[in-house]
Structures are given as structure tokens and as C-alpha cells.
C-alpha positions, -999 to +999 in steps of 0.1 A: +000+000+005+014+033-011+012+062+008+023+101+001+035+108+033+043+079+058+075+070+060+067+034+059+053+035+028+079+055+012+096+038-019+131+035-018+153+037-051+156+005-064+151+000-106+119+017-117+098-010-130+089+011-162+118+021-190+132+052-179+141+063-212+167+097-219+190+101-248+227+097-253+246+119-269+274+108-295+310+105-277+343+111-290+360+095-260+379+064-256+357+032-252+376+028-218+363+063-206+326+056-219+325+027-198+343+043-169+313+068-173+288+048-181+294+031-149+303+058-122+273+078-132+244+058-151+251+028-130+220+024-110+247+016-073+259+044-057+300+046-057+315+074-032+354+076-030+367+080+005+402+089+018+418+070+045+401+096+072+368+088+051+361+122+039+341+123+010+361+128-023+340+119-050+305+106-055+279+098-091+248+104-094+230+079-077+248+076-046+241+119-044+203+107-053+204+080-025+207+110+005+183+130-015+154+105-018+159+092+019+166+127+035+153+153+018+183+170+008+200+189-017+233+178-033+259+199-011+249+177+018+274+156-006+298+174-004+333+169-007+356+165+024+325+153+046+328+123+068+310+091+059+300+096+098+285+131+093+265+119+063+247+095+080+250+098+115+240+074+146+255+045+122+293+048+133+296+013+150+279-010+121+296+014+095+332+015+110+334-026+101+330-019+068+357+006+069+383-006+086+383-038+070+383-019+034+416+000+051+431-032+062+432-039+024+404-066+024+371-060+001+343-065+022+305-074+007+273-072+025+237-080+018+212-061+035+232-035+056+207-020+085+213+020+084+191+040+101+177+073+092+154+096+115+120+072+110+127+047+085+148+018+085+170+010+052+184-016+035+217-015+013+240-040-002+270-028+003+308-032-008+335-017+006+372-021-010+404-005-005+422+017-033+459+012-038+486+036-045+523+022-055+509-005-027+497+014-003+457+019+009+455+051-004+415+052+001+384+036-003+355+030-027+317+021-011+296+005-041+260+005-025+228-009-040+195-002-022+183-033-012+150-016+013+123-028-012+137-061-009+134-066+025+107-046+037+087-070+014+106-102+024+096-093+060+060-083+051+056-117+038+070-131+065+047-114+085+019-118+062+025-159+063+028-161+103-003-144+105-027-159+082-013-195+099-022-179+130-055-173+115-059-209+097-047-225+132-078-206+149-101-224+122-088-256+127-090-256+169-127-247+168-125-211+179-154-191+180-163-170+145-159-137+168-125-150+174-117-161+141-130-122+122-111-102+154-079-121+140-084-114+110-093-074+116-059-075+138-037-092+110-047-064+084-040-040+110-006-055+123+008-071+081-006-040+060-002+004+058-044+003+064-058+028+090-079-004+105-103-029+089-138-042+101-162-074+091-195-074+087-202-109+085-240-121+078-258-157+070-258-169+031-296-160+033-288-124+042-299-123+073-286-099+100-250-100+106-238-123+126-209-111+140-194-074+136-158-064+147-134-035+136-101-024+150-102-007+179-084+024+165-112+031+142-138+040+172-152+027+203-186+009+191-178+008+153-189-027+154-221-021+169-228+001+147-220-014+118-242-046+128-271-024+135-263-005+099-266-039+078-292-050+096-321-023+080-336-038+054-328-015+027-287-020+032-277-047+014-263-080+024-253-093-011-218-087-018-210-084-049-191-111-063-175-095-094-142-083-086-128-096-056-115-058-043-141-025-047-126+007-042-147+033-026-129+066-033-139+093-004-161+068+009-156+087+041-175+120+027-202+096+014-210+082+047-215+118+060-241+124+032-260+095+035-288+092+058-286+054+059-250+055+075-267+077+099-253+055+129-219+056+109-218+094+108-201+101+143-165+078+132-164+090+095-168+129+109-133+120+135-118+098+107-081+103+093-091+079+066-107+090+031-111+055+012-123+025+015-111-010-002-143-036+005-137-078+001-162-095-006-164-126+016-175-151-007-172-193+001-185-218-020-205-190-042-222-174-014-221-141+004-210-140+037-199-105+041-176-079+037-140-073+050-134-032+050-100-016+047-097+021+055-072+044+036-056+077+032-071+096+002-054+087-024-036+056-015-030+026-039-030-014-029-005-032-050-015-067-063+006-087-033-013-063-012-049-073-029-042-111-032-033-109+006-067-091+015-085-118-007-066-147+011-078-129+045-112-126+029-118-157+020-103-173+053-133-149+068-158-165+046-148-200+054-151-194+089-185-181+083-200-207+066-184-233+089-204-213+116-234-216+100-235-254+088-225-262+122-251-240+138-275-262+112-261-290+120-260-286+159-300-275+154-305-304+135-291-328+161-308-308+185-345-314+166-343-350+164-330-357+200-362-337+212-383-358+186-369-386+198-372-379+237-407-369+229-415-401+213-402-420+242-420-401+267-455-408+246-443-446+244-434-445+279-445-423+305-474-407+292-491-442+289-479-452+320-498-422+334-531-427+310-532-462+324-532-449+358-556-426+352-575-454+339-569-480+370-581-448+394-610-442+377-623-477+379-607-481+415-630-452+424-663-469+407-652-501+425-654-485+457-685-469+450-702-499+441-692-517+469-705-493+491-670-480+507-675-441+487-670-429+521-639-447+528-604-427+534-594-451+504-616-437+482-608-402+489-569-411+486-579-430+450-598-399+442-568-378+445-546-400+430-567-395+401-566-362+398-528-364+404-521-384+374-551-364+355-525-332+361-495-354+357-510-364+321-521-334+313-482-318+321-470-343+298-486-338+267-477-306+273-443-310+278-447-336+247-460-307+227-429-287+233-403-312+228-415-320+191-401-302+161-430-284+142-458-295+165-472-256+166-474-257+128-486-288+124-515-283+153-522-249+154-518-221+175-556-226+197-550-263+200-510-259+214-526-232+240-554-256+250-529-284+256-510-260+279-536-241+298-550-278+303-510-283+320-511-251+337-551-251+353-537-291+367-510-276+384-515-243+397-555-252+403-562-220+384-589-221+357-571-214+321-602-211+296-588-208+259-615-199+233-612-191+198-638-172+173-635-184+135-609-198+123-579-188+132-554-190+099-519-197+101-491-175+106-460-171+092-441-200+118-413-175+132-447-152+138-466-178+151-437-190+177-439-150+186-474-151+195-472-185+214-447-174+233-464-143+240-492-156+251-480-180+272-457-149+296-492-135+298-508-165+315-476-173+336-473-136+350-514-139+359-506-168+378-472-157+394-478-124+402-521-115+401-532-143+423-557-148+392-582-179+400-595-179+364-579-163+331-596-166+302-575-165+263-594-156+233-584-152+197-605-134+175-601-125+138-612-093+129-646-094+104-623-080+074-605-107+082-571-078+085-554-085+121-560-116+148-569-098+186-551-124+210-566-116+244-558-125+281-575-115+308-575-121+346-593-114+381-565-110+399-554-081+421-544-062+385-520-032+391-510+003+384-497+003+349-487+040+350-459+033+375-425+018+365-422-018+367-382-027+369-374-057+371-405-074+351-387-088+324-418-108+311-435-071+305-405-065+282-405-096+267-439-094+256-431-060+239-405-075+220-421-100+207-447-077+200-424-057+178-411-085+162-448-090+154-452-056+142-485-061+164-503-037+186-499-042+223-517-024+252-519-040+289-552-027+309-552-031+347-565-016+375-556-024+414-583-052+426-598-056+393-578-075+373-556-071+339-564-073+305-533-084+278-541-074+245-518-080+208-535-073+176-518-093+149-519-079+109-525-108+087-516-090+060 
């Protein structure tokens, strides 16, 4: 990633990747002189000659250009007479080793010799060799080639391989999806010059994001803002799969200008980034989200950067896909286990309870016919019969709850009557369920919400109202546009104007009503019972 002013992204002085052509005038000089001139002034390596005190005597244009490029100095900086240690201060120890070898009559070569410059670390392939006159060392020639790009590229590659391996290992260790995505966001921050990254993940059906994670440098709470933004119906949850990396220039301003990104506006206002690179999370041709990479204005991604980000995005997509498949498998296994338990309960315990009910009824009749109706044993048999009938009602309600798809198969009215029978038997409260007209089937999720909401209201009446009778009614409006579910009790009631902290049941009912787009009203008065009414649109 290339930036204009970040020293970490400053390009080295390596040979240009595109041809750099300039004219070569015809020369009348000897071939040897021409070769010497080309080597000294045109070769892509810096050449400098020092005396034995290591003061500069002469250098070529490339050697001077190195200083201009990295230090931002002019040609005067490399004027003859300047000490080598003044040219690159702070590197005396490492440079002196090279100087001593050359002054001792030896040629020393070193690849990737490290030279520190304020704010930047550079690397050079160097040759220091002695210059002789009449058999004596009279100077040193220094030949250098800029290896900064090569070393930094190798380091970046090594870091990316290590990071990628770490992410892959996390996946093999069955880490949670949240941890894997957090690792991928951290990887972008550690191994690129991006200003940050975030991931928004949704399931393959394009539902509400399962996970969103963001680099802390981008602002606290951004992950939640991203998840809430992408959960809105108007937001796309289908990443474009045509191009693996999509560049959005001026995305920060676009967020500020677009009302759909209202939750992200505070983060954009405080941001130092301008552009966004979007990498879709795609696995098996399905979209699982997006990786967002935040860049300075005008920053570029090179081919290596794009390949690396795509590889990370692929890991994120596979992790999201695996999480979805695992959840589906777990749910299927759970449903199968519940179905098996329901079948076992029906075949064993339920049948035993039914048999006990029949036997207790027969015993009661036998005692009555034998003239022992007033005997203490008769009251005990009657109590046993009542207990077994209650247990049987509870068991039927439990079997209904355990059976996958039972609500859709039997309908909400039948389901509520089973629960009413169980509650009546258990709590000694009359719970009556009635329905006017044909109650239509709702969408499975909606019917589940309404079923749970009604049960929550009934249970609240049992627990808190000290009710003796609870009536549940389901009525379809005359025009068939809505279904009214009402729950009335004759309990103690309460003041609806007073806050009731800690009553999670009321909040749960409100949340379920909101999921149904239903109108929920609660009418109550101290000493006069409570009515909960839910109007569900059928359209």
C-alpha cells in the first residue's frame, strides 16, 4: 500500500519498474572512458570514494540521489570533505566495521546492511574495497545498492505468512467465529499500512449480521454501529462477487452525505481515512459479508496487497460458512434429540400415566359400587386420579413443546389448550382458551412469537396476579385483516402508570409484539384484574 507521506510507505530507490529512457549523445572519447563514465554516473548503484580519513572525495549522481531521496537534502549535503559518519549519523558502529576491513586491505561485501534514518529503516547491499597507490592503501571505494524494498517485502511476506498461519490454526482449533474475525481484523492492522479494518458478517440468506468486528483505532462502538446499519432492510446484504476488491474513493464523505449511514456518521467525522477497499466474503458462491479496509486519500493497493486481503477474506468467509453449517447441524441434532425424547415419553411415561388414570377411575367406581364411597381410601383414590390427570396434562404439554414442528402441525389454538390444561392442573387456576372463527396459520416464526407471548401473559397472571380464572381468546377481525389475542384475568391487577423494574416478562412481551409488528396494550387496575391485548396484522 502506497501513501504520500507515511515513512513506512516511502518507496526505495530501486530500479524503476517501467522503462526510464533518456538520450545518449554521441561521444568522441575512448571506449574505456565511456565505460568508466557509464559505470560511475549511470549505473543503478551508488559509488563514492573516500580518503583514509573516510572523508568524501567524489561520488556519482546515484549516491547523491540516495541522500536526496531518504533525507530530503540537496546536492550540497554530499560535498567533498564530508565525513562518512556525518553523512549517516547514528550508524557509526555498523559502518566502522566495513571501513576497518577496507582500510586493512580487504574487500568486504554485505547484503542488506542496515542503516537507520530518522523515522525509517533502510537496507543496502554494500561493497567496501581498498584503493591502492604504489602498494599502499590511499582510500576506500564504497559501492551500494538500495535493498530496502527487497528486505521490507520479505519481512512483510514473512509476517503475512505467519499471520495467515495463525488465522488458519484458529480455524482448525474450532475457535468461535467472533475470535476468528477479530484475528483477521488484527492481521490487517499488523501486516498492512491500512488505517484500520472491519468485518461485517451475515448468513448466506442475507439475514441480520451474525458478527461485526472493527479495529479499535477506528473508534469504540463501531462494530455495533456496523451491525445495526447492515441489519436495516434497505442495506444490501449481498456483497458484489464480480470483483474481489472494490475501491470506494471518498467513502468517508459518502457516509457523511448518506442518511442510511447515520449510525456511522460520528466515526466518519472523526476519521483520518478517506477511501475504503471492500473485499467480499465469498464461499461456495455464497456471500457471507464484507471485509472493509480503511485507507488514506489516494492510497493504492498493489497486486500483493490485494491477493493478501482476498486470502484473508476467504478465510473469514470459510469461517462464517463453517459457523452456519455447524449451527444448522447442531439445530438438526437438537431437533432429532427432542423428537426422540418426545417419542420415548409418549411411548412410556405418557402411556403409564394414562393407564394409571384409567386404573384410578376404575378403582373409584369399584369402591363406590362396594358401598365404600365414604371410606378414606376412596378420597385417596380420587386424589390419585386427580394427580395422574394433572401429570398427564403436563406430560402432553411437555411432549408438544419437545416435538419439532408441533405448533405448525396442530395450530396455535390446540397448542394453547394443551398448555392451559397443564397450567390449570398444576396451579389450580382455571385457564380457558376460546377461538372465534377460523384462526389462520401465521408464518412459523410469527406464530411462535404469538404463542410465546400469550403463554408469557398467562404465566405472569399465575405468578403475580393471584388470579382464580384466566381467559384466553383469539378473534379474527370481520374484514380478516387482523387477529386479536386477549388474555384476561381476575387477579389483583396493578397500576400501569408506575414503572416496574425487573419485570422481564413485560419487556419480553413488548419485544415479541415488536417482532410481529403487532399492537400490544396492557390494561389493568388495582383489584380489578388485567387484560393483555395483542393485535397482529394478518396481511
